C-alpha positions in Angstrom: 118.0 -198.3 192.3 118.1 -199.9 188.8 115.7 -202.7 190.0 113.3 -200.0 191.3 113.4 -198.1 187.9 112.8 -201.3 186.0 109.8 -202.2 188.2 108.3 -198.7 187.8 108.8 -198.9 184.0 107.1 -202.3 183.9 104.1 -201.0 185.9 103.8 -198.0 183.6 104.1 -200.0 180.5 101.9 -198.8 177.6 102.3 -200.3 174.2 100.0 -201.2 171.3 99.9 -204.8 172.6 98.8 -203.5 176.0 96.1 -201.4 174.4 94.4 -204.5 172.9 94.6 -206.4 176.2 92.8 -203.5 177.9 90.1 -203.4 175.2 89.6 -207.1 175.8 89.1 -206.6 179.6 86.5 -203.9 179.0 84.8 -205.3 175.9 85.6 -209.0 175.7 82.3 -210.4 174.4 81.6 -207.5 172.0 82.3 -208.0 168.3 85.7 -206.6 167.4 86.1 -207.7 163.8 83.8 -208.7 160.9 85.6 -209.8 157.8 83.6 -211.6 155.1 82.0 -214.6 156.9 84.4 -214.4 159.9 83.6 -212.7 163.2 85.9 -212.2 166.2 85.0 -210.9 169.6 87.6 -208.9 171.5 88.3 -212.1 173.6 88.9 -214.2 170.4 91.0 -211.5 168.7 93.3 -211.1 171.7 93.7 -214.8 172.0 94.7 -215.2 168.4 97.1 -212.3 168.7 98.7 -214.0 171.7 98.9 -217.4 169.8 100.6 -215.8 166.8 102.9 -213.8 169.0 103.9 -217.0 170.7 104.7 -218.7 167.4 106.7 -215.7 166.2 108.8 -215.9 169.4 109.3 -219.6 168.9 110.4 -219.0 165.4 113.1 -216.7 166.8 111.7 -213.3 166.3 113.0 -210.9 168.9 112.4 -207.3 170.0 113.5 -204.9 167.2 113.3 -207.5 164.4 111.4 -206.3 161.3 108.4 -208.2 160.0 107.0 -207.3 156.6 103.4 -207.5 155.7 102.3 -207.5 152.0 98.6 -208.2 151.9 95.1 -206.8 151.4 92.8 -206.0 154.3 91.6 -209.0 156.4 91.2 -210.1 160.0 94.5 -211.9 159.6 96.2 -208.6 158.7 95.0 -207.2 162.1 96.3 -210.3 163.9 99.8 -209.9 162.4 99.8 -206.2 163.2 99.1 -206.7 166.9 101.1 -209.9 167.4 104.2 -208.1 166.0 103.6 -205.2 168.5 103.1 -207.6 171.4 106.6 -209.0 171.2 108.3 -205.7 170.4 109.1 -206.5 166.8 108.7 -203.8 164.1 105.9 -204.1 161.5 106.7 -203.0 157.9 103.4 -202.8 156.0 104.0 -202.7 152.3 101.9 -201.2 149.5 100.5 -204.1 147.5 100.3 -202.0 144.4 104.1 -201.7 144.2 106.0 -203.6 141.5 108.6 -206.3 142.4 111.5 -203.9 142.2 109.9 -201.5 144.7 108.9 -204.3 147.0 112.4 -205.7 147.0 113.8 -202.2 147.9 111.6 -202.0 150.9 112.4 -205.5 152.1 116.1 -205.0 151.7 116.1 -201.5 153.1 114.3 -202.4 156.3 116.1 -205.7 156.7 112.9 -207.7 157.3 113.4 -211.3 158.6 110.0 -212.7 157.6 107.3 -211.7 155.2 103.5 -212.3 155.4 101.5 -212.4 152.1 98.1 -213.4 150.9 96.7 -215.0 147.7 96.7 -211.6 145.9 100.3 -210.8 146.7 102.1 -214.1 146.8 103.2 -214.0 143.2 104.7 -210.5 143.5 106.4 -211.5 146.7 108.0 -214.5 145.2 109.5 -212.4 142.4 110.7 -209.7 144.9 112.5 -211.8 147.4 116.2 -212.2 146.6 117.7 -212.9 150.0 117.5 -211.8 153.6 114.0 -213.1 154.1 114.1 -216.2 156.2 110.5 -217.4 155.7 107.3 -216.4 153.8 104.0 -217.1 155.6 100.6 -216.9 153.9 97.5 -215.5 155.6 93.9 -215.8 154.3 92.3 -212.8 152.7 88.7 -211.5 153.1 87.4 -214.2 150.8 90.5 -216.1 149.5 92.2 -219.0 151.3 95.8 -218.6 152.2 98.0 -219.5 149.2 100.3 -222.5 149.1 103.4 -223.3 147.1 107.1 -223.7 147.1 108.7 -221.5 149.7 105.4 -220.4 151.3 104.2 -221.8 154.6 100.7 -221.3 156.0 100.7 -218.7 158.8 98.3 -220.8 160.8 101.2 -223.2 161.6 102.8 -220.4 163.7 99.8 -220.1 166.0 100.5 -221.7 169.4 97.7 -221.9 172.0 100.0 -220.5 174.7 100.7 -217.0 175.8 103.9 -215.4 174.4 106.9 -214.7 176.6 106.8 -211.5 178.6 108.6 -208.8 176.7 109.3 -205.3 178.0 108.0 -203.0 175.3 108.6 -199.4 176.1 106.6 -196.5 174.8 109.5 -195.1 172.8 110.3 -198.4 171.2 109.8 -198.6 167.4 106.3 -200.0 166.5 106.4 -199.7 162.7 108.3 -198.5 159.7 105.8 -197.0 157.1 107.3 -196.2 153.8 106.1 -193.0 152.2 104.4 -193.2 148.8 106.4 -190.0 148.3 107.5 -187.9 145.4 111.2 -189.0 145.4 112.8 -191.8 143.5 113.3 -193.8 146.7 110.6 -194.0 149.4 111.6 -193.1 153.0 110.8 -195.3 156.0 109.1 -193.3 158.7 109.8 -194.9 162.1 106.8 -194.5 164.5 107.0 -195.5 168.1 104.3 -197.1 170.2 103.8 -193.8 172.1 103.5 -191.8 168.8 100.7 -194.0 167.5 98.9 -194.2 170.9 99.1 -190.4 171.3 97.6 -190.2 167.8 94.7 -192.5 168.8 93.8 -190.1 171.6 93.6 -187.2 169.1 91.3 -189.3 166.9 89.1 -190.6 169.7 88.7 -187.1 171.2 88.0 -185.2 168.0 86.4 -187.8 165.8 83.8 -189.0 168.4 84.8 -192.7 168.4 82.9 -194.8 170.9 82.1 -198.5 171.6 78.8 -198.0 169.8 80.6 -197.2 166.5 80.3 -199.6 163.6 83.1 -198.6 161.3 83.7 -199.8 157.8 87.4 -200.1 156.8 87.6 -200.5 153.1 90.7 -198.4 152.2 94.1 -200.3 152.5 95.4 -201.0 155.9 99.0 -200.8 154.7 98.3 -197.0 154.7 98.5 -195.3 158.1 95.3 -193.3 157.5 93.1 -196.5 157.6 95.3 -198.4 160.0 96.0 -195.8 162.6 93.4 -193.0 162.2 90.5 -195.4 161.9 91.1 -199.1 162.8 93.3 -198.4 165.8 91.1 -195.9 167.5 88.1 -198.2 166.8 89.7 -201.1 168.5 90.9 -198.9 171.4 87.3 -197.9 172.4 85.6 -201.3 171.7 83.9 -200.4 168.4 82.8 -203.0 165.8 85.1 -203.0 162.8 84.0 -204.3 159.4 87.0 -205.0 157.2 86.8 -205.1 153.4 89.6 -205.7 150.9 88.2 -204.0 147.7 86.8 -200.4 148.1 84.4 -200.4 145.2 80.9 -198.9 145.3 79.5 -202.4 144.6 81.1 -203.6 147.9 80.9 -200.5 150.1 77.3 -199.4 149.7 75.7 -202.8 150.3 78.0 -203.3 153.3 76.8 -200.1 154.9 73.3 -201.3 154.6 74.0 -204.9 155.7 76.1 -204.0 158.8 74.3 -200.7 159.7 77.6 -198.9 159.5 77.8 -195.6 161.3 81.3 -194.5 160.4 83.3 -194.5 157.2 86.5 -192.9 155.9 87.5 -192.5 152.3 89.4 -189.9 150.1 87.2 -187.6 148.0 87.8 -189.7 144.9 86.0 -192.7 146.6 83.2 -190.5 148.0 82.6 -189.2 144.4 82.5 -192.7 143.0 79.9 -193.6 145.6 77.7 -190.6 144.7 77.9 -191.5 141.0 77.0 -195.1 141.5 73.4 -196.2 140.9 73.7 -198.3 144.0 73.8 -195.1 146.1 70.1 -194.6 145.7 69.3 -198.3 145.9 70.8 -198.9 149.4 69.5 -197.7 152.8 72.4 -195.6 154.1 70.5 -193.9 156.9 72.7 -195.6 159.6 75.7 -193.7 158.4 76.2 -190.7 160.7 80.0 -189.9 160.6 81.9 -189.5 157.4 85.6 -188.7 157.2 87.7 -187.7 154.2 91.3 -186.9 153.6 94.3 -187.2 151.3 93.0 -184.2 149.3 90.5 -181.4 149.5 86.9 -182.4 149.1 85.4 -180.1 146.4 82.7 -177.8 148.0 80.1 -179.0 145.4 80.7 -182.6 146.6 80.3 -181.6 150.2 77.0 -179.9 149.4 75.8 -182.9 147.5 76.6 -185.3 150.4 74.8 -183.0 152.8 71.7 -183.0 150.5 71.6 -186.7 149.7 72.5 -187.9 153.3 70.9 -185.2 155.5 71.8 -187.1 158.7 75.5 -187.3 157.8 78.2 -185.2 159.6 81.5 -184.7 157.8 85.1 -184.4 159.1 88.1 -183.3 157.0 91.3 -185.0 158.3 94.7 -183.8 157.2 98.1 -185.1 158.0 100.9 -187.4 156.8 102.6 -190.6 157.6 105.3 -189.0 159.7 102.8 -187.7 162.3 101.0 -191.0 162.6 99.1 -189.5 160.6 96.5 -187.0 161.9 97.6 -183.4 162.3 94.6 -181.0 161.7 90.9 -181.4 161.4 87.9 -179.5 160.1 84.8 -180.3 162.1 81.3 -180.9 160.8 79.9 -177.5 161.8 82.9 -175.9 160.0 82.5 -177.5 156.6 80.4 -174.8 154.9 81.9 -171.9 156.8 85.5 -172.8 155.9 85.3 -174.6 152.6 88.5 -176.1 151.5 90.2 -175.7 154.8 91.9 -178.5 156.7 90.9 -176.8 160.0 93.1 -176.4 163.0 95.5 -178.7 164.9 94.1 -181.7 166.7 94.3 -182.5 170.4 98.1 -183.4 170.7 99.5 -181.3 167.8 100.9 -177.8 167.5 100.9 -176.5 163.9 102.2 -173.3 162.3 102.5 -171.9 158.8 106.0 -170.4 158.4 108.3 -168.7 155.9 111.8 -169.8 155.0 113.1 -168.1 158.2 110.6 -170.0 160.4 108.6 -166.9 161.1 104.8 -167.1 161.2 103.4 -165.8 157.9 100.8 -163.0 157.9 97.2 -163.7 157.0 96.8 -164.3 153.2 100.4 -165.2 152.5 101.7 -168.7 151.6 104.1 -170.6 153.8 105.0 -174.2 154.8 103.1 -176.2 157.4 105.3 -177.4 160.3 104.3 -179.4 163.4 105.4 -180.3 166.9 103.8 -183.3 168.5 104.4 -186.5 170.5 102.8 -188.2 167.5 105.7 -187.5 165.3 108.1 -190.1 163.9 111.5 -190.6 165.6 113.5 -190.8 162.3 113.6 -191.9 158.7 115.0 -195.5 158.8 118.8 -195.4 158.0 118.6 -191.9 156.7 120.0 -189.4 159.2 120.4 -186.6 156.6 116.8 -186.7 155.6 115.8 -186.9 159.3 117.8 -183.8 160.1 116.4 -181.9 157.1 112.8 -182.8 158.1 113.3 -181.6 161.7 115.2 -178.4 160.9 114.6 -175.7 163.5 113.0 -178.1 166.0 109.8 -178.4 163.9 108.8 -181.1 161.5 108.5 -179.8 158.0 105.6 -181.2 156.1 106.4 -180.0 152.6 102.9 -178.7 152.2 102.2 -175.1 151.3 99.3 -173.3 153.0 97.6 -170.1 154.1 96.3 -169.4 157.5 93.5 -167.0 158.4 93.0 -164.8 161.5 91.2 -167.6 163.3 93.9 -170.1 162.7 92.2 -172.1 160.0 94.7 -173.6 157.6 94.1 -174.1 153.9 96.5 -176.3 152.0 97.5 -174.7 148.7 99.7 -177.5 147.3 102.7 -179.7 147.8 105.8 -177.6 147.3 106.6 -179.6 144.1 103.0 -179.5 142.8 102.8 -175.7 142.7 102.5 -174.8 139.0 104.8 -172.0 137.9 103.3 -170.4 134.8 104.3 -167.2 133.1 106.2 -166.0 136.2 103.2 -166.7 138.5 102.6 -169.4 141.1 99.2 -171.2 140.7 97.7 -173.7 143.1 96.3 -176.7 141.3 93.8 -177.2 144.0 92.3 -173.7 143.5 91.7 -174.5 139.8 90.3 -178.0 140.7 87.7 -176.5 143.0 86.4 -174.4 140.2 86.3 -177.4 137.8 84.2 -179.4 140.2 81.5 -176.7 140.0 80.9 -177.5 136.3 77.9 -179.7 136.1 79.5 -182.1 133.5 82.6 -182.8 135.6 82.7 -186.1 137.6 86.4 -186.0 138.5 89.1 -183.4 137.9 92.9 -183.0 138.4 95.2 -180.1 137.4 98.8 -180.5 136.5 101.5 -178.3 134.9 102.9 -179.5 131.6 106.1 -178.2 130.0 105.5 -175.2 127.6 107.9 -173.1 125.6 106.2 -169.9 126.4 104.6 -170.4 129.8 107.3 -172.7 131.3 104.4 -174.8 132.7 101.0 -174.8 131.1 98.0 -175.3 133.4 96.3 -178.4 132.1 92.9 -179.8 133.3 92.3 -183.5 133.2 88.6 -184.3 133.2 86.4 -187.3 133.7 82.9 -186.5 132.5 79.7 -187.7 134.1 77.9 -190.5 132.3 76.0 -189.6 129.2 77.1 -185.9 129.3 78.8 -184.2 126.4 81.3 -181.3 127.0 84.1 -179.6 125.0 87.3 -178.1 126.1 86.0 -174.6 125.3 83.1 -175.1 127.8 85.6 -176.0 130.5 87.9 -173.1 129.7 85.0 -170.6 129.5 83.7 -171.9 132.9 87.1 -171.3 134.5 87.5 -167.9 133.0 84.4 -166.7 134.8 85.8 -167.5 138.2 89.6 -167.3 137.9 92.2 -164.7 137.0 93.4 -165.1 133.4 96.8 -166.7 134.3 95.0 -169.4 136.4 92.7 -170.5 133.6 93.8 -173.9 132.0 95.6 -173.6 128.8 94.6 -177.1 127.8 92.0 -179.7 128.7 92.4 -183.5 128.6 89.4 -185.8 128.7 90.0 -189.3 130.1 87.8 -192.2 131.2 89.6 -192.4 134.5 92.4 -190.7 136.6 95.2 -192.8 138.0 95.0 -193.2 141.8 97.0 -195.1 144.4 95.5 -197.8 146.6 94.4 -195.1 149.1 92.4 -193.2 146.5 94.9 -190.3 146.1 95.4 -189.0 142.6 98.9 -189.8 141.3 99.8 -186.6 139.5 103.2 -187.9 138.6 101.6 -190.9 136.8 99.0 -188.6 135.3 101.7 -186.4 133.7 103.4 -189.5 132.3 100.1 -190.6 130.7 99.5 -187.3 128.8 103.2 -186.5 127.9 103.1 -187.5 125.1 99.4 -187.7 124.6 98.0 -191.2 123.8 95.0 -192.3 121.9 92.9 -192.4 125.1 93.1 -188.6 125.5 92.2 -185.5 123.6 94.0 -182.3 124.4 92.4 -179.1 123.4 93.1 -175.6 124.5 94.8 -172.3 123.7 98.3 -171.1 123.3 
């Protein structure tokens, strides 16, 4: 009986490594990856994944071992990702913007055996490694050669032109540990299985209209699950062509869309705004771009309208989710953008989503509650943290920590993170509601709203503004503009003008860092307002 069960399990095997093999059989000669001057067909990519997997096995990596990857986007990044999956090891992608102390914490916490780096991260890695890591291997970047130096070996020496040993990788086996950028002092490691990520691919493929004709540009960091698993993975699953870029600047993105005739691109609203403000936007032929995806924060309605006017053939999707659900949970489709502005839509193919009160009862229309999910896409645990895992899954639903409203048709609108809700004068104010109004001011290029400590109001609503080029504006103009659209207690008490707003590598505004920059105020800001 045991032999029969094992044979059946082997025949039903479905892992991320199997997925790439299946793409090869269907799309072998098609271009899978373009990265700088390098191109790989599906045949070539799958071969290189096999060769690296074989070398990792020869090194002694076994099923369940953790392999850390600290690098910018490249074709080699993709090879490490799939080679790790193919032998049942667990990938730990690390945010390359972390400092040495934070990198060391992730390496120690996950118990990684080896670490892959590139030329941009080798220095930080050398300072972070204190023990436990058995070897550091260097991969080439988009344009840089693999670094060399004491204690760093070229990853190319691992590649063996032989197939790796057969490994039974089961759907529920861990695929990756993704550490949340989070709001807590220590990041949590979300453990995602092969099945969770592959279920999520199906949600993306079905609802985001991925096909083998897609030419997708991947410019946001692949260490983040949004780019890695909501974009790159589905693209490789259906046989699309994937253009990989390591620096998501307008000077790189806009010419690449023209050069490669890109049809699909994902970026957070902050990046879309930077593209619209760039003079290169009008200088490049962007007519090939048909599908645009955004996430990480709400796209201001004025920016949605501007994109529709300037790129009339473009269709927009709003994607909402988080690391723990691999990451896509809900979606607002193109034909819903103007009818439901600011909404994150409804649950995707393989997700059930509710908005509940503290007793886990569905909230009535117009009230605020917490977003919770059920889905096979969900993580299995927080690595080595059973207490946080139990807390996150209380009541048999995953608790997102996001506050939202839901309308009679089931459309969800995120109000704020629980900890980002501003409590001012005894009232709760959503920073996103105020930001939406700020973006309607013609002088505003970027905006963020935070609560700052105040002796009277407890928290004073403060608007942080980046002005458009060659535009003059005063705090009183901003406050008067908000007063025409918002209740008095929601109007900013102060305005800070800055040349830029701090963001993480995924383009998400870092409000914790923003507060630190303006408390106390430095010479780069001017705070004006009212008591």
